C-alpha positions in Angstrom: 80.1 23.8 98.1 82.3 25.9 100.5 84.2 27.3 97.5 81.0 28.3 95.8 79.9 30.1 99.0 83.2 31.9 99.3 83.1 33.1 95.7 79.5 34.2 96.1 80.3 36.2 99.2 83.3 37.8 97.5 81.1 38.7 94.5 78.6 40.4 96.9 81.4 42.5 98.4 82.7 43.6 95.0 79.1 44.6 94.0 78.6 46.6 97.2 81.9 48.4 96.8 81.1 49.3 93.2 77.7 50.7 94.1 79.0 52.8 97.0 81.9 54.2 95.0 79.6 54.9 92.0 77.4 56.9 94.3 80.3 59.0 95.6 81.5 59.6 92.0 78.0 60.8 91.0 77.9 63.2 94.0 81.4 64.7 93.2 81.6 67.8 91.0 84.7 67.9 88.8 86.9 71.0 89.5 86.8 72.0 85.8 83.0 72.2 86.0 83.1 75.0 88.5 82.2 78.4 87.2 85.2 80.8 87.1 84.9 83.9 89.4 85.0 87.1 87.4 88.1 89.1 88.1 86.0 92.2 88.9 84.6 90.4 91.9 88.0 89.3 93.1 90.8 91.1 94.8 92.0 93.0 91.7 90.0 96.2 92.3 91.8 99.3 93.4 90.0 102.6 94.2 87.0 101.2 92.3 89.0 100.3 89.1 89.6 96.8 87.9 93.4 96.1 87.8 93.9 92.5 86.9 97.3 91.0 87.8 97.5 89.1 84.5 98.7 92.1 82.6 101.6 94.6 82.9 100.9 98.4 83.1 102.6 101.4 81.5 102.3 104.6 83.6 100.3 106.1 80.8 97.5 103.6 81.5 98.1 101.3 78.6 98.7 97.6 79.3 100.3 94.6 77.7 100.0 90.9 78.1 102.3 88.2 76.6 100.4 86.0 74.3 103.2 83.7 73.1 106.9 84.0 72.4 107.8 87.4 71.1 104.1 88.5 70.8 102.2 90.8 73.2 98.7 92.2 73.2 98.2 95.8 74.1 95.2 97.7 75.5 94.0 100.5 77.7 93.2 99.9 81.4 89.8 100.5 82.9 90.9 103.8 84.4 91.7 105.0 80.9 88.5 103.6 79.4 86.4 105.3 82.0 88.1 108.7 81.3 87.7 108.2 77.6 84.0 107.3 78.1 81.8 107.3 75.0 84.3 107.7 72.2 83.1 107.9 68.6 86.2 106.7 66.8 89.5 105.0 67.4 92.6 105.2 65.2 95.3 102.6 65.5 98.7 102.1 63.8 98.7 99.9 60.8 100.0 96.3 60.7 103.7 96.3 59.7 104.3 99.7 61.4 107.1 99.8 64.0 106.1 101.5 67.2 108.3 102.5 70.2 107.6 102.6 73.9 106.3 106.0 74.9 105.3 106.9 71.3 101.8 108.3 70.7 100.3 105.6 68.5 96.6 105.2 69.6 94.1 108.0 69.1 90.5 108.3 70.5 88.1 110.9 69.1 85.1 112.4 70.8 83.0 115.5 70.0 85.5 116.6 67.3 88.5 116.4 69.6 91.0 113.7 70.2 93.0 112.1 73.0 96.2 110.1 72.4 97.8 107.2 74.2 101.4 105.9 74.1 102.6 102.4 73.4 103.7 100.4 76.4 106.2 98.5 74.3 108.4 98.5 71.2 108.0 96.3 68.2 106.1 95.7 64.9 102.3 95.9 64.8 101.1 92.4 63.8 97.3 92.9 64.1 94.7 95.5 65.1 91.4 94.9 66.7 89.1 95.6 63.7 86.0 94.7 65.7 86.8 97.5 68.1 87.2 100.0 65.3 83.6 99.1 64.2 82.3 99.2 67.8 84.4 101.6 70.0 82.2 101.0 73.0 83.9 97.6 73.5 86.8 99.5 75.0 84.7 100.6 77.9 82.7 97.4 78.2 85.6 95.0 78.2 89.0 96.8 78.3 91.0 93.7 79.2 89.2 91.4 76.8 87.3 92.2 73.6 88.4 95.8 73.9 92.1 95.1 73.2 93.8 97.5 70.8 96.8 95.9 68.9 99.0 92.8 68.9 102.8 93.5 68.6 105.8 91.4 67.7 108.5 92.2 70.2 111.9 90.9 69.0 113.6 91.6 72.4 111.4 90.0 75.0 113.8 90.9 77.8 113.1 94.6 77.2 109.3 94.1 76.9 108.6 95.1 80.5 111.3 97.8 80.7 109.9 101.1 82.2 106.6 99.5 83.1 105.0 99.9 86.5 106.7 97.3 88.8 104.2 94.5 89.8 104.5 95.3 93.5 103.6 98.9 93.0 100.6 98.6 90.7 98.0 98.9 93.4 99.7 102.0 94.9 100.1 103.5 91.4 96.4 103.1 90.5 95.3 104.4 93.9 97.5 107.5 93.4 96.0 108.0 89.9 92.4 107.9 91.3 93.3 110.2 94.2 94.8 112.7 91.7 91.8 112.5 89.5 89.4 113.1 92.4 91.5 116.0 93.7 91.3 117.6 90.3 87.6 116.9 89.9 86.1 116.5 93.5 82.6 115.9 92.1 83.8 112.6 90.7 84.6 111.2 94.1 81.0 111.6 95.2 79.6 110.2 91.9 81.8 107.1 92.2 80.9 106.6 95.9 77.2 106.8 95.0 77.7 104.2 92.4 79.0 101.7 95.0 82.7 102.5 94.5 82.8 101.6 90.8 83.4 104.1 88.0 80.5 105.3 85.9 80.5 104.4 82.2 81.7 107.9 81.3 83.4 109.6 84.2 83.7 113.1 82.8 80.3 113.2 81.0 78.5 115.0 83.9 81.2 117.6 84.5 80.9 120.5 82.0 83.9 122.3 83.5 86.2 119.2 82.9 88.4 119.5 79.9 88.5 116.0 78.4 91.6 116.6 76.4 93.6 118.1 79.3 92.5 115.4 81.8 93.3 112.5 79.4 96.6 114.1 78.4 97.7 114.4 82.0 97.0 110.7 82.9 98.0 109.3 79.5 101.4 111.2 79.7 100.8 112.9 76.3 
């Protein structure tokens, strides 16, 4: 009889422990279930422009990100996308073409004129963003995501980041670019401030005296 009582008591304790732990588990939210915080709401905004730390930057405002061994993805940063604004067409190098760092390889057309951008790296073009060619507005809407430009095979990974903006100087570099732009076009500073510190969809659209080709050439180093 005593043994039965002991076993019964032990069973009750096990049942209670199970119920209590199950309740805790039901109240616990897995870390993976939490919604990611968009980068634009994090600390990667400089002078109003999104500058994620996940990519490397060329001083001509193109960027690259390592996808896998010997392959990088290339795009234009948000500063460049805001200057380009509502472009009508994009021309990209063809797959199989060899491009060099600093070479003019990406062309953006607007109102019958064009702006060019240099490659941030050297290698063979593997793929181009055909969806972007069909819908150029993706560049402005999502410059670090769906608006990427080309994927490049880089045989020499050690030299992939040569001549790029050092990681520790990216924020200062972007701040300087914004200040130079606003010094050149003072009306922009007020427009950005009125928009909460974020660049408008098309920075130069409301400035009839701004020469789109000259401004983009200055900042894109072309």
